[in-house]
N, C-alpha and C positions, 0 to 999 in steps of 0.2 A: 504494500500500500504506500502511495506517495505521502511523504511527510508534508505538513501544512506550510512550512516555510522553506521548502526545498527550492533552490534557485535564488534565495535571498543571500547576498554577500555582505558581511559586516566586518568593518575594520575596527578593531578594539584596542584603544590606547590606555585602557584602565588597568589599575593594579589593586592589590589588597582585596577588599570585599564587595563594596557596593556595585561597581561596574562589572567585575568578573561574575558575580552572582546573576546579574541581569543578563549578560551575554551567554552564560551557561544555560539559563532557562530558554533563551532563544535558540541555542544549539540543540536543546532537547527536542524542539519542534522542527529541527532539520535545517536551520540556517547555517551557512558556512561562516564560521568565526575565525578571523585571522588576527591572532593576538600579536600586537607589536610590542617587543620587549627590548630593553637595553642590552647591548652586547655584553657578554661575559657574566653578568649578574642576573639579568632578567627581573621579573616580578619579585618583590621583596619576600613574598610568601613561599617562593621556591625553597627557602631554607627549611621549610616544614613540609615534607612530602605529602602527608595526609591532608593537611590544610589546603595545599595547592591543588591537589586532586579534587578536593571537595567542591571547588568552585570553578575549575578549569577543564572539566571533562569535555570531550568531543570538540576540542578547539585545535586549530593549527597555530604554530608559533614561528614568527620570523624575528630576527634581531636587526634593529635599525638604529644607527647613531643619529639622533634628531638634531645634533649640532653640526652635522655634515651636510652641506648644501646639496651635494650630489645625491645623497640618500633621501633628503627631503623631496628632491625631484622625482625619485623613484616612488615615494609615497603618493605624490600628486598624480602620477600615472595610474597607480592602483585605485585612487579615488574615482577616476573616470568609470571604473567598472563596478563600484560598490553601491549598495542600496542604503546602507546605514553606516554612520561613524559614531562610535561611543568613546567619550574621553572623560577622565576623572581628575584632571589636573586642577590646580588652583586657578581661578579666573585670571586671564591675562597670559598664561603660559602658551597656549596654542596660538594666540595672536603674535607673540614674539617669534614663534616658529614659522609664521606665515601660513598656519593651518587652522585659523579660526573660521567660523561659519561664513563670514563675508567672503573670504578668499576661496574656501572650499566650494561654496555655492556657485562661484564663477566657473569652476572646473566642471561641476556636476550640479545643475540646478534642480535635480530631482532627488538629491540625497536627503536622507533624514539624519540630522546631526543632533546627537543627544549629549549634553554636558551635565555631568553629575558633580556637584560640589557641596561643601558643607553648608553654606548660607546663601547660595544662589549667585547668579551672574550680576545682580544689581543689589543695591542697598549698602549700608555702612559697614557691614561685616564681610563683604564679598571676598576680601583678600586675607581674612583672619584664618589662621590654621585651626584645625579642630579634629576631634575624634568622637566616637559614639557618645561618650559621657557628656561632651559639650553640647551636642545637638539635643540630647534628652533634657539637659538642663534648661536651655533656652526655650524649648517648646512646652515646658511645664511638666513633662512626664517624670522627670527625676524627683520632683517635689512630692509625688505620691508613690515613691518606691521604697522598698525595704519594710522594716518593722513599723507597723502603724503608730507605735508609741515612740519611735526613734527618729533620727535624722535621715535625710535622703541617702539612699544606698546605691553607690555606683556599680555594684556587682550584680547586675540583673541576670547574668547567666547567658543570655542570648543577645547578640548585637542587634537590638531592635531597630535602632535608627538606620544603620547601614542596610539592613535587609528590607526595611520598609521602603527606603528610597529605591532599592533595586527592583522591587516589584512594581512601584509606580513608574519606573523607567520602562519596564517591560510593557505594561499596559499602554503607556503613552506612545512608545515606538510602534506597537501593533495598530493603535488608532491612527497614527500618522501614515503608516503604510496603507491602511484602508482608505484614508483620505486622499492619498496620492493616487490610488486606483480610481477614485471617483473624479478627481479634478486635475490630475497630472502634476501637482505641485509638491515639492519637497517641503521640509520644515525644520525649524530650530526648536529643540526641546530643552528647556532650562529646568533641571531637577535640583531643587534645594533639599538636602537631606533633612534639615531642620523643619522645613515647611511640610514635608511628608509626615513627619511625626506629629506635627501640630494637627494635620488632618485626621490622623488616627486618634488624637486626643478629643475629637469632636463629641463623641458620646459621653466621655468622662466629664467634659466641660458642662454639657447639658445636665448631667446627673448632679454635678456639684451645685448648680443653681437650683435644681429641683429639690434638693435636700436642704436648702437654706444656707448654703456656704459653710458646711461643717469643717471643723479642724481635721487634720490628717487622720488622727486616730479614729474619730467617729466616721469619717468618710470611708476608710479602708476596712474597718472591722466589720465582719459579717457573721451572723450567728449560723451555726450548723453548716459552716462552709470553710474549707481549708484542709490542711494536712494534719493528721492526728497519729500519734504513736500507738503501736499495738504491743501486746505482751512480749513478743519476740523481737522488739526494738526495730521493727520495720515501720514504715509510714504508709498510711492510707489516705487518699484524697476523697473528701466528701463534698457533694454539691447539692445539699438539700435546701434550696432556696424557696421553691414553691411550697404552699401549705400541704399539698398531698404528699410531697416527698418528705417533708418534715414529719408528717404523721407516720409514714412508713419507717422512717429512721427511729422514731420513738418506740414503735412496736418492736423493731429489730433489737434495740439495746435494752428492752425491758423497762423503759422509763415513760410509760404512757401517762403518768401524772403530769408530765410537762405540758401535755395538750390542754390541760384544764387551767393552766396559769395564764392570766390575762397578759402578762408581759411577753409571752411567747406566741401570741395568737396570730400575728401577721409577720411577714418578712421584715418590714421596717422596724417593728417592735423587737423581733429577734436580734436584729443588728444593733439596735440601741442597747440591748441587754446582753450582748455577746460575751461580755466579761464574766457573767454568771452562767450563761448557757454552755459555752464551749468547754469550760473545765469539767462540767458534768458529763459531756460526751466523751472527753478525753479519759475521764476516770473509768467509764464503762469499757472503752476500747482497750484499755490496758489489761483487761481481764481475760482476753482471748488473743490467740495468735492471728496474724494477718490472713492466712489461708482460710481459717474458720470464719472470720468476719466477711471476707469476700463472698463466700458461699451463702452466708446468711443474707447479706445485702442483695445478692443476685436474686434470691428467692423472693425477697420482699420489695423489689423494684426501687432500690435506693441508688442514686448516682454515686458510684464509688469505683475506685481503681487503685492499684498499687502505685506508689511513687517509685518509678524505676530509676536506677542509676545508669549512667552512660554505658558502662560495660555490660549491662544486662539487655540492652536494646535488641541485639541480634537474636536473642532467644524469646522475644515477646511473640506469643502465638499469633496475635492479630496482625502484626507487621509481616510475619512470615506468610500467613495466609493471603495477605494482600500484595505479596511479592514486591516489597519495598526496598530490598537490598540487592546489590550486585557486587560480588567480590572482584577486585582487580589485582589482588595479591594474596599471599598466604599468611602474611603477618597480622598481628592483632590490630584491629581497627582499620584494616585495608579493605574497605568496602564503600560503595557509593550508596547514598539514599536517593533512589530514583525519583523522577518527577512524580509527585504524589497523587495526581488526579487521574481517574480512570475515564476513558472515553469508549463509546460504543462504535463510532465510525471514524476515528481519528488515531493515527499512529504517532508514537513518540520515539525518538532516537534511542537505541540501546546505548548505555553509557560505556565510553571507552576511556582508558587512562589518558591523562593530560599529556600533551606533546612535550618532548624534550626541548630545551632551549634552542631556538633556531632550527628546529627539525625540518621546517618547510621552506627554508630560505631558497633552495634551488628550484623548488616548484614555482615560485613566484618571480624569481629573478632571471630565469633562463633566457627570456627575450628582452630583458631590460638591463641597463648598466646601473651600477650603483651599490646595490645591497651586497654585503659580503657574505660568503658562505661559511662563516665561522661563528 
């Protein structure tokens, strides 16, 4: 079956996480991704084999010295044949190289040019450096992170800002390609990592005002919801927000008297009184091991699951059944997490290990002067 983005050629100047995750996703759909890397060193994440593979599968790699005018000319020749250009430099860098959208669109006026930067191509912070924690901070997301009773916690576990921007870049590129199909015009896409997190904050902002602008502790603390320790020192996640799920939970843990207490009658009340409710739930869960609770909750229709650690993920039955992993090596952790959405009538690329640095130089330079084959 033909892949949906087959025939789409993308020149990828991005490094680290946001841009590479974006182009990897487009590669999953069949786009030809040509990753442009520095000679000798390449993408910074090449220092970590598993990390690099995790966001650079199904791509080709060429090495180009962007300070060399001859090699810039080689890139300009490639641009003529490309549908999309993705770059993740600080604003102004591509202009200094003569590869900004204004110049590139003169070479190929149908190209989709996507710039991913921390704070966008305009505004007072456009040239300020940043990382995930900075974008979370400015967007307000960091203020509601970590312990409800503690300070902002910069260790969220997943690079939310970087990955949010990557997915907005994907959807924007797909929309621009469709728009080009309709009217024949290319486009410039300005993705601000911070702005994308702010967009994800939309529902939380609305909830904050709906709840009367509560402090962090009251805003984040939820009754009968969270991770609770069991007798065997494992953790189980419970999500009994709705009244019927809370009722099921109370029956499951043998504390049906909680249903008669006015302060636990509704979700808002249970959250207001979470400091007294959650310790009761924790006390009961400590009486039985995880496996026993999972069986009980399953029978009683309570939203629950084990809190898995990273090393346990390949053994999770649900993930195995849904065919989410693909090994690329025999070492520990040497596997891809495949594109996670299932289609009935659409194919996704089988994941292949990331290309070696400069592996595809000769493929693209055979008819052009400039690029070095090392």
